[in-house]
C-alpha positions as MATLAB code, in Angstrom:
seq = 'MVVLPRRLQRPAFRLMEASARSATTFPPKFHLHPRPDNGSWWCRRRIIVVPECASLSTTTTTTTTPERASGRFGRYKDEYDESLRDGRRYWLDAASELDWHTPPTYENALVAPHPESHRMPPRWFADGVVNASYNCLDVHARAHPDRMALIYDSPVTNVRRRYTYAELLDEVSRFAHALSGLGVNTGDRVVIYMPMIPEAVIAMLGCARIGAVHSVVFGGFAARELASRIDDAEPRVIVSASGGVLPGGKTVPYKSLLGEALDMARWKGVERCVIVQREGILECALTRGMDVSYVELMESSNEKMDAVPLPSAHPLYTLYTSGTTGLPKGIVRDTGGYATALKWSMSKFYDCEPGDVFFAASDIGWVVSHSYTVYGPLLHGCTTILYEGKPVGTPDAGAFWRIVEEHGVNVLFSAPTAFRAMRQADPDGLMTKKYDLSTLRAVFVAGERSDPSTLHWIEHILRDNNIPAIDHWWQTELGFPGAGKIGQNNNKCAAAVPGYDFRVFDDDGNECPRNTLGALGIKLPLPPGTLPTLYNDDERFISEYLTKFPGYYETKDAGIIDDDGYISIMARTDDVICTAGYRLSTGAMEEILLEHSCVTDCAVFGVNDKLRGEVPIGLVVVTDEKEGLISELVAHVRATLGSHSNLKKLAIVKALPKTRSGKVLRGTMRKIANGEDYIVTPTIEDATVLTDLTPVILKLVE';
ca = [
      31.576   -9.371  105.107;
      30.301   -6.718  102.938;
      26.956   -5.245  104.006;
      24.838   -4.316  101.025;
      23.079   -0.951  100.873;
      19.369   -1.044  101.750;
      18.153   -0.946   98.206;
      20.113   -4.111   97.347;
      18.870   -5.890  100.367;
      15.326   -6.148   99.381;
      14.055   -9.458   97.922;
      14.251   -8.681   94.244;
      16.178   -9.462   91.075;
      19.347   -7.531   91.277;
      22.611   -7.369   89.269;
      24.867   -8.918   91.634;
      28.613   -9.190   91.681;
      30.531  -12.211   90.515;
      34.032  -13.135   89.667;
      35.499  -12.099   86.357;
      36.676  -15.420   84.836;
      38.691  -17.557   87.233;
      37.652  -19.099   90.425;
      41.028  -18.169   91.863;
      39.801  -14.547   91.970;
      37.360  -15.323   94.753;
      36.406  -13.782   97.033;
      35.952  -10.779   94.662;
      35.515   -7.174   95.787;
      32.521   -4.976   95.525;
      32.842   -1.643   93.679;
      30.191    0.729   94.859;
      29.290    3.820   92.836;
      26.527    6.290   93.661;
      23.488    6.097   91.404;
      23.129    9.470   89.747;
      19.284    9.496   89.944;
      18.701    8.939   93.623;
      22.178    8.872   95.337;
      21.717    5.294   96.406;
      24.420    2.665   95.847;
      24.845    0.300   92.957;
      26.825   -2.854   92.942;
      28.771   -2.987   89.682;
      31.019   -5.855   88.807;
      30.281   -9.052   86.967;
      26.821  -10.156   87.204;
      24.307  -12.600   88.358;
      20.747  -11.924   87.197;
      18.655  -13.836   89.750;
      16.539  -12.907   92.738;
      19.402  -12.807   95.081;
      20.181  -16.409   94.990;
      22.787  -18.565   93.316;
      20.638  -21.576   92.698;
      17.103  -23.122   92.687;
      18.313  -25.952   94.811;
      18.657  -25.896   98.568;
      22.394  -26.358   98.288;
      24.801  -23.536   97.759;
      26.782  -24.114   94.505;
      30.522  -24.172   94.207;
      30.367  -20.748   92.434;
      28.890  -19.139   95.460;
      31.177  -16.612   97.339;
      30.803  -16.214  101.079;
      28.865  -13.111  100.565;
      26.456  -14.895   98.210;
      25.921  -17.779  100.682;
      24.460  -15.243  103.059;
      20.738  -14.392  103.730;
      20.108  -12.424  100.574;
      20.328  -15.623   98.504;
      18.193  -17.378  100.933;
      15.567  -14.685  100.339;
      15.502  -15.549   96.713;
      14.992  -19.200   97.487;
      12.017  -18.137   99.740;
      10.684  -15.803   97.059;
      10.939  -18.311   94.210;
       9.379  -21.075   96.368;
       6.547  -18.714   97.387;
       5.835  -17.947   93.736;
       5.231  -21.688   93.081;
       3.557  -22.489   96.453;
       1.039  -19.627   96.438;
       1.418  -17.943   93.071;
      -1.876  -16.168   93.556;
      -0.580  -14.318   96.597;
       2.736  -13.709   95.011;
       1.434  -12.079   91.887;
      -1.382  -10.339   93.669;
       1.387   -8.520   95.616;
       3.058   -7.569   92.282;
      -0.334   -6.474   90.811;
      -0.887   -4.075   93.663;
       1.875   -1.842   92.093;
      -0.580   -1.019   89.319;
      -3.395    1.510   89.512;
      -6.623   -0.768   89.182;
     -10.052    0.530   88.572;
     -11.251   -2.612   90.455;
      -8.478   -4.489   92.157;
      -8.413   -8.306   91.733;
      -9.096  -10.508   94.668;
      -7.283  -13.574   95.956;
     -10.227  -15.829   95.309;
     -10.406  -14.940   91.655;
      -6.725  -14.321   90.988;
      -6.403  -17.509   89.058;
      -9.535  -19.171   87.528;
     -10.503  -21.231   84.491;
     -11.765  -19.150   81.544;
     -15.061  -20.998   81.553;
     -16.329  -24.432   82.766;
     -16.117  -26.107   79.332;
     -12.448  -25.071   78.875;
     -10.974  -27.584   81.116;
      -8.160  -28.083   78.697;
      -7.193  -24.378   78.723;
      -4.915  -22.881   81.358;
      -6.548  -20.674   84.013;
      -6.626  -16.881   83.498;
      -5.022  -14.311   85.954;
      -6.845  -11.700   87.949;
     -10.354  -12.591   86.608;
     -12.256   -9.924   88.538;
      -9.727   -7.184   88.171;
     -10.559   -4.044   86.027;
      -7.557   -1.976   84.637;
      -6.412   -0.106   81.635;
      -2.733   -0.287   80.391;
      -2.597    3.047   78.766;
      -3.727    4.665   81.948;
      -0.946    2.997   83.914;
       1.633    3.882   81.268;
       0.738    7.586   81.027;
      -1.855    9.111   83.393;
      -0.312    7.772   86.562;
       3.047    9.365   85.704;
       1.774   12.490   84.013;
      -0.110   13.237   87.142;
       2.927   12.661   89.449;
       5.807   13.780   87.102;
       4.368   15.570   84.076;
       7.696   16.974   82.957;
       9.584   13.702   83.165;
      10.731   12.473   79.770;
       8.631    9.574   78.606;
       9.774    8.956   75.006;
      12.908    9.885   73.045;
      12.807    9.279   69.342;
      16.299    9.157   67.815;
      16.547    8.538   64.060;
      20.035    8.660   62.511;
      18.573    7.684   59.106;
      16.566   10.917   58.975;
      18.678   12.930   61.398;
      15.686   13.696   63.536;
      15.262   13.733   67.329;
      11.972   14.222   69.162;
      11.300   14.222   72.810;
       7.940   13.704   74.717;
       7.304   14.249   78.328;
       4.694   12.187   80.046;
       2.220   15.022   79.860;
       2.943   15.537   76.171;
       2.753   11.867   75.298;
      -0.483   11.562   77.244;
      -1.973   14.497   75.239;
      -0.964   12.903   71.926;
      -2.217    9.431   72.961;
      -5.693   10.593   74.297;
      -6.170   12.647   71.287;
      -5.417    9.761   68.900;
      -7.660    7.502   70.918;
     -10.567    9.920   70.542;
      -9.789   10.076   66.808;
      -9.933    6.294   66.576;
     -13.241    6.356   68.343;
     -14.471    8.946   65.840;
     -13.521    6.467   63.024;
     -15.830    3.970   64.503;
     -13.315    1.871   66.497;
     -14.865    0.412   69.582;
     -13.657   -1.738   72.477;
     -12.762   -5.212   71.164;
     -12.163   -4.024   67.585;
      -8.841   -4.870   65.970;
      -6.443   -2.235   64.572;
      -3.403   -3.294   62.537;
      -0.318   -1.064   62.804;
       2.102   -1.359   59.996;
       4.783    1.259   60.652;
       8.489    2.101   60.893;
      10.202    3.046   64.134;
       8.562    6.367   64.597;
       6.726    7.907   67.597;
       3.282    7.645   65.839;
       3.581    3.842   66.098;
       3.876    4.066   69.916;
       1.056    6.583   70.007;
      -1.159    4.290   67.966;
      -0.410    1.382   70.223;
      -1.282    3.282   73.488;
      -4.267    4.936   71.813;
      -5.694    1.472   70.962;
      -5.024    0.298   74.514;
      -6.736    3.376   75.871;
     -10.118    2.488   74.315;
      -9.677   -1.254   74.469;
      -9.134   -1.787   70.779;
      -6.781   -4.730   70.178;
      -3.627   -3.582   68.312;
      -1.733   -5.930   66.054;
       1.657   -4.470   65.032;
       2.986   -6.005   61.856;
       6.825   -5.811   61.250;
       7.375   -3.085   58.648;
       9.783   -5.226   56.719;
       7.092   -7.682   55.678;
       6.114   -7.705   52.107;
       2.353   -7.447   50.972;
       1.650  -11.185   51.130;
       2.597  -11.521   54.808;
       0.786   -8.350   55.694;
      -2.288   -9.694   53.843;
      -2.234  -12.926   55.875;
      -2.133  -10.990   59.151;
      -4.986   -8.726   57.998;
      -7.054  -11.834   57.161;
      -6.506  -13.187   60.659;
      -6.859  -10.071   62.598;
      -9.905   -8.747   60.628;
      -9.118   -5.074   61.561;
     -11.554   -2.163   61.224;
      -8.750    0.335   60.825;
      -5.150    0.171   59.749;
      -2.417    2.729   60.754;
       0.462    2.931   58.473;
       3.026    5.353   56.912;
       4.007    6.602   53.514;
       7.363    4.912   53.954;
      10.267    3.825   55.924;
      13.986    4.643   55.720;
      16.969    2.222   55.607;
      20.641    2.939   56.140;
      22.003    4.677   53.024;
      18.843    6.461   52.362;
      16.963    3.636   50.670;
      13.196    3.939   51.396;
      10.507    1.225   51.921;
       7.148    2.130   50.370;
       4.799    1.187   53.126;
       1.778    2.734   51.598;
       2.191    0.867   48.330;
       2.832   -2.499   50.109;
      -0.332   -1.812   52.242;
      -2.321   -1.215   49.086;
      -1.080   -4.566   47.571;
      -1.907   -6.367   50.798;
      -5.494   -5.000   50.908;
      -5.969   -6.163   47.301;
      -4.699   -9.597   48.254;
      -6.534   -9.992   51.446;
      -9.844  -11.826   51.801;
     -10.848   -9.573   54.665;
     -12.622   -6.585   53.118;
     -13.783   -4.956   56.293;
     -11.159   -2.371   56.549;
     -12.896    0.954   56.760;
     -10.105    3.410   57.103;
      -6.321    3.633   56.768;
      -4.572    6.353   58.802;
      -1.419    7.374   57.009;
       1.524    9.173   58.454;
       3.267   11.184   55.663;
       7.171   11.030   55.953;
       7.539   14.599   54.581;
      10.885   15.152   52.797;
      11.518   11.410   52.796;
       8.776    9.593   50.951;
       5.289   10.963   50.546;
       2.284    9.137   48.896;
      -1.148    9.879   47.389;
      -4.068    9.126   49.634;
      -7.079    7.166   48.447;
     -10.241    9.173   48.733;
     -12.738    7.490   50.947;
     -10.324    5.073   52.518;
      -7.150    6.948   53.498;
      -7.013    9.733   56.099;
      -3.888   11.788   56.962;
      -2.560   11.224   60.456;
      -1.801   14.973   60.822;
      -5.200   16.050   59.696;
      -6.917   13.462   61.874;
      -5.057   14.692   64.927;
      -5.662   18.366   64.138;
      -9.421   17.617   63.923;
      -9.355   15.692   67.188;
      -9.252   18.486   69.873;
     -10.977   16.321   72.379;
      -9.191   13.826   74.732;
     -10.240   10.314   75.457;
     -10.324    9.083   79.042;
      -9.041    5.559   79.593;
     -11.737    2.927   79.380;
     -11.782    0.417   82.313;
     -11.287   -3.083   80.894;
     -11.451   -6.609   82.409;
      -7.982   -7.935   83.263;
      -8.419  -10.644   80.640;
      -9.199   -8.243   77.853;
      -6.767   -8.705   75.004;
      -4.262   -5.854   74.884;
      -2.730   -6.906   71.606;
      -2.059   -9.857   69.272;
       1.423  -10.343   67.878;
       1.981  -12.709   65.011;
       4.885  -15.233   64.946;
       5.635  -17.662   62.253;
       4.347  -21.231   62.767;
       5.618  -24.538   61.608;
       2.693  -24.883   59.245;
       3.518  -21.559   57.466;
       0.418  -19.974   59.001;
       1.074  -17.072   61.269;
       0.170  -17.474   64.969;
      -1.486  -14.584   66.813;
      -0.046  -14.543   70.231;
      -2.670  -13.049   72.535;
      -1.597  -10.797   75.432;
      -4.020  -10.007   78.176;
      -4.132   -6.524   79.876;
      -3.832   -7.008   83.625;
      -1.487   -9.966   83.654;
       0.892   -8.432   81.103;
       0.999   -5.115   82.938;
       1.626   -6.721   86.148;
       4.507   -8.891   84.824;
       6.159   -6.083   82.913;
       6.126   -3.565   85.813;
       7.465   -6.375   88.164;
      10.248   -7.268   85.708;
      11.451   -3.622   85.250;
      12.043   -3.419   88.910;
      13.019   -6.847   89.913;
      14.771   -8.248   86.893;
      16.188   -5.231   85.046;
      16.742   -3.276   88.278;
      15.298    0.000   87.023;
      13.936    2.811   89.037;
      11.302    5.317   87.797;
      13.242    7.985   85.858;
      15.824    5.682   84.510;
      16.608    5.614   80.783;
      15.930    2.253   79.122;
      17.072    1.531   75.548;
      15.706   -1.645   73.932;
      17.169   -1.746   70.438;
      14.526   -3.742   68.708;
      11.992   -3.106   66.003;
       8.522   -2.265   67.072;
       7.093   -5.277   65.339;
       8.790   -7.707   67.709;
       8.006   -8.739   71.176;
      11.056   -7.143   72.756;
       9.987   -3.740   71.626;
       6.414   -4.279   72.631;
       7.520   -5.275   76.091;
      10.594   -3.066   76.635;
      10.435   -0.214   74.170;
       6.726    0.535   74.925;
       4.865   -1.140   77.845;
       7.523   -2.037   80.390;
       9.465    1.252   80.653;
       6.341    3.367   80.552;
       4.550    1.331   83.142;
       7.407    1.870   85.402;
       7.805    5.584   84.895;
      11.085    5.302   82.968;
      12.326    7.081   79.817;
      12.237    4.917   76.804;
      14.408    5.205   73.663;
      12.784    4.616   70.114;
      15.654    4.125   67.737;
      15.204    4.273   63.973;
      18.618    2.791   62.941;
      20.924   -0.130   63.028;
      23.748   -1.196   65.284;
      26.173   -0.652   62.444;
      25.934    1.485   59.313;
      23.955    4.365   60.986;
      26.725    5.638   60.624;
      29.087    3.173   62.287;
      29.575    0.536   65.043;
      29.394    3.308   67.623;
      25.691    4.056   67.145;
      24.588    2.383   70.388;
      27.360    4.070   72.352;
      26.455    7.483   70.912;
      22.808    7.031   72.119;
      24.042    6.036   75.609;
      26.057    9.225   75.907;
      23.504   11.609   74.245;
      20.501   10.376   76.148;
      22.013    9.181   79.382;
      21.035    5.569   78.918;
      21.189    3.459   82.051;
      20.202   -0.009   80.721;
      20.800   -1.182   77.094;
      19.027   -4.340   75.753;
      19.632   -5.936   72.325;
      20.044   -9.272   70.541;
      23.389  -11.063   70.290;
      23.352  -10.494   66.500;
      23.551   -6.735   67.016;
      26.697   -7.169   69.120;
      28.211   -9.715   66.761;
      27.756   -7.108   63.972;
      29.397   -4.494   66.124;
      32.220   -6.797   66.969;
      32.861   -7.529   63.326;
      33.005   -3.869   62.452;
      34.902   -2.820   65.631;
      36.689   -5.898   66.972;
      38.760   -3.889   69.547;
      35.825   -1.828   70.772;
      37.498    1.405   69.854;
      34.182    3.078   69.433;
      33.525    2.933   73.189;
      36.417    5.242   73.772;
      34.743    8.038   71.765;
      31.680    8.319   74.096;
      30.984    8.883   77.807;
      29.302    5.702   79.019;
      29.329    6.725   82.725;
      25.401    6.514   82.907;
      25.358    2.872   81.633;
      24.828    0.300   84.358;
      24.233   -2.947   82.372;
      23.798   -4.569   79.016;
      21.089   -7.187   78.633;
      21.258   -9.677   75.826;
      18.411  -11.935   74.603;
      16.349  -12.723   71.484;
      18.414  -15.662   70.287;
      21.034  -18.036   71.909;
      24.093  -16.012   73.220;
      27.575  -17.332   72.977;
      29.942  -16.753   75.824;
      32.509  -15.175   73.401;
      30.055  -12.398   72.461;
      29.215  -11.820   76.151;
      32.965  -11.691   76.946;
      33.592   -9.240   74.212;
      30.892   -6.886   75.472;
      32.280   -6.992   79.008;
      35.811   -6.644   77.673;
      35.189   -3.457   75.657;
      33.232   -1.981   78.553;
      35.691   -3.013   81.274;
      36.803    0.558   81.967;
      33.177    1.348   83.034;
      32.767   -2.091   84.839;
      29.530   -2.731   82.918;
      28.197   -6.329   83.028;
      26.733   -8.167   79.988;
      23.760  -10.134   81.066;
      22.254  -13.057   79.174;
      18.668  -14.035   79.754;
      15.989  -16.093   78.010;
      12.345  -15.682   77.021;
       9.970  -16.097   74.127;
       7.439  -14.162   72.054;
       4.845  -16.455   73.826;
       6.059  -15.651   77.271;
       6.301  -11.838   76.947;
       8.850  -11.289   79.694;
      11.911  -13.144   81.043;
      11.728  -16.761   82.153;
      15.326  -17.341   83.205;
      18.292  -15.153   83.891;
      22.079  -15.471   83.638;
      23.722  -16.278   86.908;
      26.983  -17.391   88.349;
      30.621  -17.414   87.409;
      30.520  -20.349   85.106;
      29.138  -19.311   81.699;
      27.990  -22.826   80.953;
      25.609  -22.536   83.899;
      23.224  -20.368   81.954;
      20.404  -19.297   84.189;
      18.014  -19.823   87.012;
      14.299  -19.683   86.679;
      12.375  -16.429   87.265;
       9.780  -16.744   89.998;
       6.555  -18.237   88.569;
       8.416  -20.476   86.158;
       8.918  -24.207   87.084;
      11.177  -25.733   84.358;
      11.453  -29.455   83.636;
      13.378  -31.469   80.970;
      11.572  -34.171   79.030;
      12.735  -36.977   76.595;
      11.152  -37.773   73.313;
       8.548  -40.066   74.928;
       7.352  -37.407   77.326;
       9.121  -38.765   80.441;
      10.849  -36.327   82.804;
      14.583  -36.592   82.443;
      17.032  -36.839   85.357;
      19.298  -33.904   86.061;
      22.125  -33.221   83.587;
      20.345  -34.780   80.680;
      19.746  -32.882   77.318;
      16.084  -32.823   76.465;
      13.100  -30.763   75.596;
      12.243  -27.952   78.127;
       8.793  -27.679   79.491;
       7.259  -25.258   81.997;
       4.781  -26.495   84.579;
       1.280  -24.958   84.354;
      -0.128  -22.467   85.233;
       2.331  -20.096   83.585;
       2.762  -16.771   85.409;
       0.799  -13.659   84.352;
       1.913  -11.959   81.267;
       2.358  -15.064   79.162;
       0.091  -16.082   76.339;
      -3.400  -17.260   77.362;
      -4.129  -18.684   73.971;
      -3.748  -17.910   70.143;
      -6.067  -15.434   68.463;
      -9.249  -17.268   67.421;
      -7.450  -20.738   67.714;
      -7.675  -22.362   71.096;
      -7.319  -25.806   69.436;
      -4.044  -24.820   67.819;
      -2.851  -23.331   71.132;
      -3.516  -26.671   72.908;
      -1.956  -28.833   70.218;
       1.168  -26.785   69.721;
       1.944  -25.972   73.369;
       0.026  -28.146   75.821;
      -0.251  -31.609   74.291;
       3.175  -33.169   74.052;
       3.823  -32.856   77.861;
       0.444  -32.782   79.537;
       0.439  -30.359   82.434;
       3.347  -28.429   80.889;
       3.916  -25.703   78.408;
       6.234  -26.957   75.625;
       8.884  -24.267   75.002;
      10.265  -26.088   71.929;
      13.710  -25.315   73.197;
      16.210  -28.004   74.315;
      18.319  -27.656   77.457;
      19.782  -29.171   80.587;
      19.023  -28.634   84.199;
      22.001  -29.496   86.440;
      22.191  -30.693   89.965;
      22.115  -27.085   91.309;
      19.116  -26.126   89.293;
      20.884  -24.062   86.705;
      19.306  -24.204   83.287;
      21.460  -24.244   80.162;
      19.347  -23.593   77.109;
      21.152  -25.192   74.209;
      19.109  -24.868   71.082;
      15.673  -25.289   69.533;
      14.516  -28.881   69.954;
      14.841  -29.386   66.199;
      18.519  -28.334   66.362;
      19.387  -31.321   68.637;
      20.819  -34.057   66.465;
      21.457  -37.710   67.129;
      24.744  -38.893   65.711;
      25.720  -42.539   66.134;
      23.552  -42.756   69.183;
      24.787  -39.523   70.894;
      22.374  -36.609   71.379;
      24.283  -33.458   70.549;
      23.372  -29.775   70.667;
      24.521  -27.836   67.637;
      24.444  -24.692   69.851;
      27.195  -26.224   72.062;
      29.304  -26.577   68.981;
      28.659  -23.089   67.886;
      29.827  -21.895   71.306;
      33.114  -23.693   70.877;
      33.631  -22.319   67.346;
      33.005  -18.744   68.599;
      35.703  -19.151   71.193;
      38.194  -18.716   68.335;
      39.405  -15.283   68.010;
      38.907  -15.263   64.098;
      35.280  -16.461   64.265;
      32.670  -13.704   64.484;
      29.658  -15.703   63.543;
      28.707  -19.374   62.805;
      26.059  -21.869   62.270;
      25.992  -25.661   62.893;
      23.169  -27.981   61.766;
      22.658  -31.560   61.154;
      22.363  -33.437   57.893;
      21.352  -36.979   57.122;
      23.985  -39.685   57.147;
      23.507  -43.365   56.270;
      25.923  -44.634   58.803;
      25.451  -42.313   61.818;
      21.940  -41.127   61.233;
      22.912  -37.398   61.394;
      26.169  -35.595   61.308;
      26.811  -31.866   61.927;
      28.258  -29.487   59.328;
      29.093  -25.840   59.873;
      29.497  -22.475   58.325;
      31.797  -19.777   59.865;
      32.214  -16.003   59.268;
      35.800  -15.052   60.045;
      38.013  -11.967   60.298;
      41.051  -13.744   58.810;
      41.033  -16.648   56.413;
      44.464  -17.920   57.528;
      45.809  -21.195   56.341;
      44.767  -24.227   58.182;
      41.946  -22.437   60.079;
      39.281  -24.970   59.196;
      41.512  -27.875   60.543;
      42.164  -25.831   63.590;
      38.557  -25.299   64.267;
      37.479  -28.864   63.662;
      40.243  -30.031   66.083;
      39.187  -27.511   68.714;
      35.539  -28.849   68.671;
      36.836  -32.442   68.740;
      39.202  -31.623   71.662;
      36.427  -29.825   73.611;
      33.391  -32.160   72.988;
      35.151  -35.388   72.064;
      35.482  -37.407   68.861;
      31.734  -38.362   68.988;
      30.867  -34.852   67.963;
      31.544  -35.809   64.402;
      31.936  -32.180   63.257;
      34.341  -32.780   60.321;
      33.204  -30.459   57.619;
      33.187  -26.608   57.873;
      33.184  -23.858   55.282;
      34.117  -20.185   55.455;
      31.366  -17.864   54.210;
      30.886  -14.031   54.078;
      27.504  -13.986   55.793;
      24.813  -16.209   57.319;
      21.187  -16.079   56.307;
      19.175  -14.458   59.066;
      15.768  -13.027   59.736;
      15.467   -9.312   60.389;
      15.213  -10.088   64.069;
      18.627  -11.753   63.835;
      17.771  -15.505   63.955;
      19.811  -17.685   61.843;
      17.904  -19.911   59.297;
      19.429  -23.210   60.374;
      16.329  -25.193   59.484;
      16.301  -23.791   55.988;
      20.076  -24.712   55.477;
      19.446  -28.097   56.859;
      16.663  -28.658   54.280;
      19.023  -27.485   51.442;
      21.707  -29.883   52.700;
      19.219  -32.799   52.776;
      17.720  -32.085   49.457;
      14.330  -31.225   50.951;
      11.788  -28.756   49.649;
      11.871  -25.471   51.565;
      10.215  -21.993   51.677;
      12.276  -18.802   52.080;
      10.772  -17.117   55.080;
       9.442  -13.594   54.339;
      11.393  -12.262   57.373;
      14.719  -13.068   55.806;
      17.059   -9.978   55.893;
      18.792  -10.691   52.563;
      17.586  -13.524   50.382;
      20.789  -13.344   48.239;
      22.873  -14.659   51.203;
      20.851  -17.873   51.102;
      21.317  -18.103   47.358;
      24.999  -17.682   47.637;
      25.315  -20.296   50.319;
      23.344  -23.027   48.582;
      26.348  -24.353   46.472;
      28.576  -24.120   49.555;
      26.220  -26.237   51.608;
      25.778  -28.792   48.716;
      29.497  -29.160   48.428;
      29.894  -29.836   52.053;
      27.505  -32.882   51.914;
      28.955  -34.384   48.729;
];
């Protein structure tokens, strides 16, 4: 029996070894390598991301090796059970890792927001007082002032900038003082509409320092979408830039778009716009009386602002996500609960130590970047990478690997779409041979449903460095991981993170037996860090998330929980179709299609059928349009799922319509196929792709 090093024995989420592909390889061996930062040992093989347990059930699964059946997995079971049995104690222990102005108490760790709000979930750490900016910066600047906090890497401008914790604290505290000088007070809203530049991070942390609620709007949004968010947030100040840069040198005129949005917006309470001039790239004229130069503002702000002690429930930020009604939903994130959850996750889920280098390749306007470019790594004392570029095209499919080598990245986190794009451009992974990846310990994948073939490809091209690819699941609403990839069987997707109690429900709201596809719900209360409500809209929060399954949060994802407690998240609930009485996941069909070596991307969605109710059709992006490929793919799905799958029609296309965050617009394509009215989402990456696909889709349903 292998005895794990001390660090891997503690009750925490760790990357744990599993077999490569076949059960015949058990029992696998451990490959232990010294960690470069502290000399401790790191177990690197294939992965399980789970708090040292193979299952949520009391029974050991068939995928468990003798080593896994030992006490370290039992400790996860104990820890997970404790998080549900006494969540207050469990999360108070996690909260103790923060530096609180007034620490929360057990009695008030979980209380209702106020007596009249019996329909609202309780709030975490009600009597705690804390500041997120202080915990991100001051704590580490005091202990390790010269440790690197932020590395800005911009291949589109060929600029690199580095900030130590002491330097970043200086910038943030000066900007916080400048905001205060502009009249921004605790509780005021500040909209941040910026590209991936350090000033965006400084603005976020500056707001957090004085208790202003920041609302970052994705820089790819056009004026109308920005205006709708301005109307909802009602900001006093907006922080923006003259422009952004895309691959190939194309620029995005942020300042012009902001001007259009302010003209459109009903809210006329914006008092100042702080503008970062992108000198040598795209500069703009400033409007007298409204606009102020970021550089001039910082030069005039010689004083520094101390962090303001804030109640734990004080909103740290709002982040808007699209709603089914077309109106943006402002996800609220509290201060104390969010900081607690993120610091906990950096250690226990992502297995990072202070001083590690963390690279979350996501835009600052999305939740991944909020949680794991800005707050998570800095709360934990890590170095975070801010990347202004793309996975391909800046300049090639080796962009991520170049960053790993250049900055010594230990953990890489991106969406499956990024790796699919890299795979399409570099199918054999030759780019990995050009760079030294010895510092990289793990690749995490989330943001949309991952397919096993993409995960296999990542691990295959990184096999020389023995780097695992780790799938996990969470949502904008949740703010940090809810389930993690475990086990040898890729169909056994994940086990719940402590604090999350998953159940599966049918259409009538009844809890389903194990191994049944249905709607996933999470028992209330949710753990800290998750959304407490929607901004200025408690009623919408209740109706959208808490009404369908009373006592549970509705994830709007469909999945299965098997006999061993593994969770397989299959699709959004509206991507589950009923064909001839069979409930089928289009995501499962996509997985099967992506197993084919020629298929690099695909989408399957349901269309109306008079005989069967619904039938699936699909679009595939391929590397080789060989003769008979469509018939081969249809036969493969039929052989794997059975004839009841009814996937008979496929078309080869050049690209799929996606949002800028990588989500495929299946719902829009389904509406096109069914002849329904639809609205092109403003987050679409390239609207011409959808235009080109429309006749292809309509021909499939003839």
